[in-house]
C-alpha positions in Angstrom: 27.7 -8.0 24.8 27.4 -4.5 23.7 24.1 -3.4 21.4 25.9 -3.5 18.0 27.2 -6.5 19.0 24.7 -8.3 19.7 22.5 -7.2 17.0 25.4 -8.5 14.4 25.2 -11.7 16.6 21.6 -12.1 16.0 21.9 -11.0 12.3 24.4 -13.8 11.7 21.9 -16.1 12.9 19.2 -15.4 10.3 21.1 -15.3 7.3 22.5 -18.6 8.5 18.7 -19.6 7.7 18.7 -17.7 4.2 16.6 -20.2 2.3 14.5 -23.6 2.2 15.7 -26.9 0.9 13.8 -30.3 -0.7 16.2 -32.6 -2.0 14.6 -35.0 -5.3 16.0 -37.6 -6.6 15.8 -36.4 -9.9 17.8 -34.0 -12.3 14.9 -30.8 -12.2 16.3 -27.9 -9.4 13.3 -25.7 -9.2 14.6 -22.4 -7.8 12.3 -19.4 -6.4 14.5 -16.6 -5.2 12.0 -14.2 -5.1 9.0 -15.8 -2.9 11.1 -14.4 0.5 9.1 -12.7 2.8 11.4 -12.6 6.1 12.5 -9.1 7.0 15.6 -8.6 9.3 15.1 -6.4 12.5 18.0 -3.3 11.1 16.5 -3.4 7.4 12.7 -3.4 9.1 13.7 -0.4 10.9 15.4 1.4 7.2 12.1 0.4 5.4 8.8 2.3 4.7 6.0 1.5 5.7 4.9 0.5 2.1 8.2 -0.8 1.3 7.5 -3.1 4.6 4.7 -4.5 2.9 6.6 -6.0 0.6 5.0 -4.8 -2.8 7.1 -6.3 -5.8 7.0 -9.8 -3.7 6.3 -12.8 -6.1 3.8 -14.3 -4.6 3.1 -17.8 -3.7 5.3 -19.4 -6.1 6.5 -21.5 -4.6 2.9 -22.7 -3.2 2.7 -23.1 -7.4 4.7 -25.7 -7.6 4.2 -27.5 -4.4 3.4 -30.4 -6.8 6.6 -30.9 -7.9 8.3 -32.4 -4.6 5.8 -34.9 -5.4 7.3 -35.7 -8.4 11.4 -35.9 -7.6 12.4 -32.3 -8.5 14.9 -30.3 -6.0 13.0 -27.4 -4.3 15.1 -24.0 -3.6 13.3 -20.8 -1.8 14.2 -17.9 -0.9 13.0 -17.3 2.9 14.2 -13.1 2.7 12.1 -10.5 0.7 14.7 -9.4 -2.5 14.3 -5.3 -0.4 17.6 -7.1 1.3 19.3 -8.7 -1.7 18.0 -9.9 -5.3 19.3 -13.3 -5.6 18.6 -13.5 -9.2 21.0 -10.4 -9.6 24.7 -10.7 -10.5 27.3 -9.4 -7.8 28.4 -7.0 -9.6 25.2 -5.1 -10.1 26.1 -5.2 -13.6 22.5 -4.5 -15.0 20.9 -7.7 -16.8 18.5 -5.1 -19.8 20.6 -2.8 -21.5 17.5 -0.8 -22.0 14.6 0.5 -19.0 15.3 0.9 -15.1 17.6 -1.1 -13.3 16.7 -3.2 -10.7 19.9 -3.8 -8.8 21.0 -6.0 -6.5 20.1 -3.6 -3.3 17.2 -2.8 -4.0 16.5 1.6 -3.4 13.0 2.4 -5.4 10.2 -0.5 -5.8 9.2 -1.5 -9.7 6.8 1.6 -9.6 10.2 4.2 -8.6 8.8 4.5 -5.1 11.7 4.8 -2.3 11.9 2.4 -0.1 14.1 3.6 2.7 12.6 6.3 5.1 15.8 8.4 4.4 14.9 8.1 0.6 18.7 6.9 -0.1 19.6 5.7 -4.2 21.9 3.9 -4.0 24.0 0.9 -0.8 26.8 2.4 0.7 29.9 -0.5 -1.4 30.5 -1.8 2.6 26.5 -2.8 3.4 26.1 -4.5 -0.4 29.0 -6.7 0.8 27.7 -7.6 3.4 24.3 -8.5 2.2 26.0 -10.2 -0.3 28.8 -12.4 1.8 25.6 -13.1 4.1 22.6 -13.6 2.0 23.3 -14.3 -1.5 26.3 -16.1 -1.4 24.6 -19.5 0.8 21.5 -19.3 -2.0 24.0 -19.1 -4.6 26.2 -22.3 -2.8 23.3 -24.2 -2.4 22.2 -24.1 -6.5 25.9 -24.8 -7.5 26.4 -28.0 -4.6 22.8 -29.4 -6.0 23.6 -28.7 -9.7 26.6 -30.3 -9.7 26.0 -33.0 -7.7 22.5 -33.7 -9.7 24.7 -33.8 -12.8 27.0 -35.9 -11.3 24.4 -38.2 -10.9 22.3 -38.2 -13.7 24.7 -37.3 -16.7 22.8 -34.0 -16.7 21.0 -31.2 -14.2 17.9 -28.8 -15.4 16.9 -25.6 -13.6 13.5 -23.8 -13.9 13.7 -20.1 -12.1 10.5 -19.8 -10.6 9.0 -16.3 -10.5 6.1 -14.3 -11.0 5.1 -10.4 -11.4 2.4 -8.4 -10.9 0.6 -8.3 -15.2 1.0 -4.4 -15.1 4.1 -2.6 -13.7 4.0 0.1 -16.8 7.8 1.6 -15.7 8.8 -2.0 -16.6 7.0 -2.8 -18.9 4.6 -1.6 -21.7 0.7 -2.7 -21.6 -0.4 -6.0 -19.7 2.3 -9.2 -19.8 1.4 -12.5 -21.0 0.4 -14.4 -19.0 3.4 -17.2 -18.8 6.3 -15.7 -20.5 9.8 -18.4 -21.0 13.3 -16.7 -20.7 15.5 -18.6 -22.1 18.5 -16.5 -22.6 17.8 -16.6 -26.8 18.6 -20.0 -27.4 21.6 -20.1 -24.4 20.6 -21.3 -21.5 18.9 -24.4 -22.9 19.2 -26.7 -25.6 17.0 -26.5 -28.1 15.2 -30.7 -26.7 14.7 -28.7 -23.5 13.0 -24.7 -25.0 10.5 -27.0 -26.8 9.2 -29.4 -24.4 8.6 -26.4 -22.5 7.1 -24.6 -26.1 4.7 -27.4 -27.0 2.5 -27.7 -22.9 2.2 -24.2 -23.4 1.1 -24.3 -26.8 -1.2 -26.9 -25.4 -2.5 -24.8 -22.4 -4.8 -22.3 -24.8 -5.5 -20.2 -21.5 -2.9 -19.0 -21.0 -0.9 -15.9 -23.2 3.0 -17.0 -23.6 6.1 -15.5 -24.6 9.4 -16.9 -25.4 12.7 -14.7 -24.2 10.6 -12.0 -24.5 10.8 -8.5 -21.8 11.7 -12.2 -19.2 14.6 -13.8 -21.5 15.8 -15.4 -18.0 17.1 -13.4 -14.9 21.2 -14.0 -13.4 20.7 -17.2 -12.7 18.9 -18.6 -15.7 22.0 -16.9 -17.7 25.0 -18.2 -15.2 23.7 -21.6 -14.8 22.0 -22.7 -17.5 25.8 -24.1 -19.7 23.7 -26.8 -22.2 27.1 -27.9 -23.5 28.0 -28.9 -19.9 25.0 -30.2 -19.8 23.4 -28.1 -16.7 20.3 -26.9 -18.7 18.3 -23.2 -17.3 15.0 -21.7 -17.7 13.2 -18.9 -16.6 9.1 -18.9 -16.4 8.0 -15.9 -15.1 3.8 -15.4 -14.4 1.4 -12.7 -14.2 -0.1 -12.3 -10.9 -3.3 -12.2 -12.4 -3.1 -15.8 -12.9 -3.4 -17.3 -9.6 -4.8 -14.4 -6.9 -6.3 -10.4 -6.6 -3.3 -8.4 -7.7 -4.9 -5.2 -5.6 -4.2 -7.5 -2.6 -1.9 -10.7 -1.4 -4.0 -13.7 -1.5 -4.0 -16.7 -3.2 -7.0 -17.9 -5.2 -7.5 -22.0 -5.2 -9.8 -21.5 -7.3 -7.9 -18.8 -10.2 -4.5 -20.8 -9.4 -5.8 -24.3 -10.0 -5.7 -24.3 -13.7 -2.0 -22.5 -14.0 -0.9 -25.0 -11.2 -1.7 -28.0 -14.4 -0.2 -26.3 -16.3 3.2 -26.1 -14.5 2.7 -29.5 -13.8 2.9 -29.9 -16.9 5.8 -28.3 -18.2 7.7 -30.4 -15.7 6.7 -34.0 -16.0 7.4 -32.8 -19.9 10.7 -31.1 -18.3 11.1 -35.1 -16.4 10.7 -36.9 -19.5 13.2 -35.7 -22.0 15.5 -38.0 -23.1 18.8 -35.4 -22.5 22.1 -37.4 -23.7 24.3 -37.6 -20.4 27.5 -37.9 -22.2 
């Protein structure tokens, strides 16, 4: 077997394990698409030393929500870095927002604008994008689609919480410091008013955290694509400022700092699970 064929076979084996799944017994799915840190060997060789530290990772988000399995939520968690392919971007790489720099399906720059590739490339060749999309993006979305359909059939409706985090200050993407908790409902289009109001009520009670609804983060592709209240699938995105649970100068999780945030997130999940949403 040639070296190139062997490398391709090894990568396909890696790609077959794109995410972890913990099935639950309630209508709620929690998706964590950006906390993956695995880097395929071929990509590792192409990334800059800075890019290999994965500065734009949604650090520890799965850990923040690890209480949810005991409450019956389904958790789907990505294994691979968003630098390989961004699971929360449209497959055609269409821009999510009309203004501001785009962070695409296969990014070539960090959120701060630094080059990710040692050769300084500003775009990924179309065939390579298609390969990454098929091997890494598609399996995650197939899983999401399957789980939501299953839960909708079983319970009469499904809930999707797309869980994210980001550094609290990223001047290239947004001005000043980001609010602690950013709720995205795609302007009320991705979930019913009852779902949005239930989460906002919990945020209003969590007075130690600043929050905003449909501010800089209105919901990415996952929220917009799967959220369809008319078909009884309700989706929302929660984007957390990482300063709420870790020291942003590094990547270490701070359990003491995270404890109040975890309590608020658990209250949100519990409120979602108590909703008497219509099943027909």
